[in-house]
N, C-alpha and C positions, 0 to 999 in steps of 0.2 A: 442145853436146857433153856426153855423159855420161862422167864420169870416176870411177874408183875408185882412190883413192890409198892404198896400203898397207892395204887393207881385209882384215879377218879376221872370220869368223863362226865361233863355237865352240858346239857343242851336245853336251853329254856328252863322249864321247871323239872326236867328229867335229870336224874343223877344215878350213875352206876359206879360202884366201887369194886375193886378186885385186889386180892392178896393171895397169889397162887403161883405154882410152878407146874410146868409140863415137861416130863422127862424127854430127853432126846430120843427120837424114833418112836414115840408113842403115837397111837391113833386115838384121837379124842373126839367124841360126839358132843356138840354143844346143843343143849336142849333147855327148854323152858317155855313159859306161856308166850303167846303172841304179844309183841310190844314190850317184852321184858328187857330188851337191850342186847340180844344176841348179835345182831348185825353191827350194833354200836361197838361191841367188844372187838369184833374182827376188824372193823374200820379203824379203831384206835391202834391195834397191833400193826395194821398195814400202813398207818401214817396218814389216813384220810381224815381222822378226827383227832384234835389235840387233847392231851391230858390237861386237866386243871391242877392236878398235883400228882406226885409219885413218879415212878420210873418203869420202863420196860427194858428188859435185858435179854440178850441172846448169848449164850455161852459166857455169861459174866460181863459182857460188854453192853453198854447202854445203846439202844437203838431208837428210843423215842425222840431223840434230837435229830435223827436223820430224815431226809426227804424220802417219800415212799419208794422211789426207784432205787435208792441206795440201801434199802433194808433187805436182809437175806431171805426173801420170801416171794412166793407167787400167790395171788388171790384169784379165785374164779367165782364169779357171781352167777345168779340164776339165768341172766341173759347171755352168759358165756363170753362177754366182752368182745364179740365179733363185730367188725365193721362191714356193713352191707355192701359197700362199693368196692371192697377188696376181694381178691380171689382167696380161696382156702389156703393156698401156699403162702400168700402175703400175710394173711391174718395170723398164721402160725409163726411166720418169720419175724413178726414184730417182737416176739419174745427174745430174739437175738439182737436185733438192731432196728430201732424205730424209724431209721432213715431208709430201711430196706435195701441198703447197698451192701449186699452180701458177697463175700469172696467164695470161691469154689468149695472150700471146706465147710463153710456155713450153709451153703445151699444143700450140700449132701447131708448135713445134720438135720435140716428141715425135712428132707425126703425120708430120712431114717425115722424121725419122730412120727411122720405120717404113716409110714409102713407099720410101725410098732402099735399104732392105734387103729389099724385097719382102714386107713383112708388113702392108701396108695392108689393112684390113678384118678383121683378126684381133685388134683391140685388146682385146676383152672376154674372150678365151680365157685360161684358166689354163694353166700349163706342161704339166700332164698331158694337155691337149687339143691339144698341138702335136707335130709330128714332130721328129725329131732335127735335121734341117736348119733347121727354123723356130726351134728353141731356140737353135741356134748363131747364127742371124741376130739373134735377140733380144739376145744378149750383145753382138754387134757393134754393134747399134743403140745400145745404151747407151754403148759406147765412142765411137761417132761423135758422140753427143749431148754427151758430156763435152768433146770437142774438146781433149784434153790433148796436149801435144807429145811425150809419151813413152808408148808402148803396150807392155805386157808381156803375153805370151800363154803360159800354162802348159798346153800340150797340149790346147787346147780342142776339137780335132777328132779326137782319137785314136780315138774310138769310132765314127766315121763310115766309111761305105764309100768306096772310092776316088773314084768320080765326085762324090759329095757333098762329100768333103773338098777336091777340086780346086776345086769351086765356092766353098767357103768361103775357101780360100786366095786365089782371085782377088778375092773381095770384100774381104778384108783388104788385099790389094795396092792395090786401088782406093782404099780409105779412106786408107791411108797416103800414097798418091800425091797425093790431092786435098788432104789436110791438111798434108802435109810432115812428118808425124810420124816420129819415130825408133822403130823397131820391134825388139823382142827376142822371139823365139818359141822356146820349147822344143819340140823334135821328136826322135823316134827314127828318122825316115824320111829318108834322104838325098834322096829325090825331093822331099819338102817343101822342103828347103833349096834344091834346084835351081830349083824353081818360084817361090819367093818371095824368097829372100835373096841379097844380093850378097856377104855375108860369113858366116863361121861362127866362133862362139866355143866353144872346146872346154873342157869342165869334166871334169877327170880327175885322179886321184891327189892330191886335196886342193888343186887349183889351178884357177882360172879364167884361161885364157890370153887374150891380146889377140886380137881378131878378125883373121881372115885370109881372103883371097879364096876364095869357095866352090869354084870349079872346081879351083883348085890344091890346096886342102886335101883335097878328096875324091879327087883323083887320087893324092895322096901323103900320106895321113893319118899323124899321129903314131902310135906303137905302141899306145897305149891305145885310141885311136879305131879304128884298124885292127882290133884284136882284137874290139872291140865290133861293128863292122860286118861282120866276117868276111871282110875283104879282105886 
């Protein structure tokens, strides 16, 4: 279980608080108005933003004191975290070893992750030689390879067309299902939430609220979310 106890993140005049828990294995859509602090919340969980007070725990153990690399999670941003000068193989292999000094077993694990995400045969291509869908799958391949129990997605498919986005969401769902990972995904699209998540965590008015069932929340959203969604 992921737990935020009395957590507060402050940046300049902005302040976000969170008192919530996410069950292990849950798929949670993070939704709310633009600028409400959704990326701030994921950045704090991942360790890129410090807490001004409170704690973050995973399975009852405090993780907010750990460096980002030491936390039991993978995070995927909208730009998919790919380095333009590295091949597809090396970009994915970074999930195992930043030095890229892989032993045979690790190299095979990279190839397996590429195969499972439909990228087999593209190992030598640079990101500029890949389509949008292939780039998205590359980021997911690295997430799959890292096999961390907590996956954070910060709108990685926002720039994709509807069909390709559904394909990527299905792939995320498969990865989460096969690994039993807990998933938090920022999205602005309620259809994404319906497709992938069983719960929604609303970030609005300086607060990250505890997750609530997707169907019930979208049928009767709180005022800030209803105004954002235009319902």
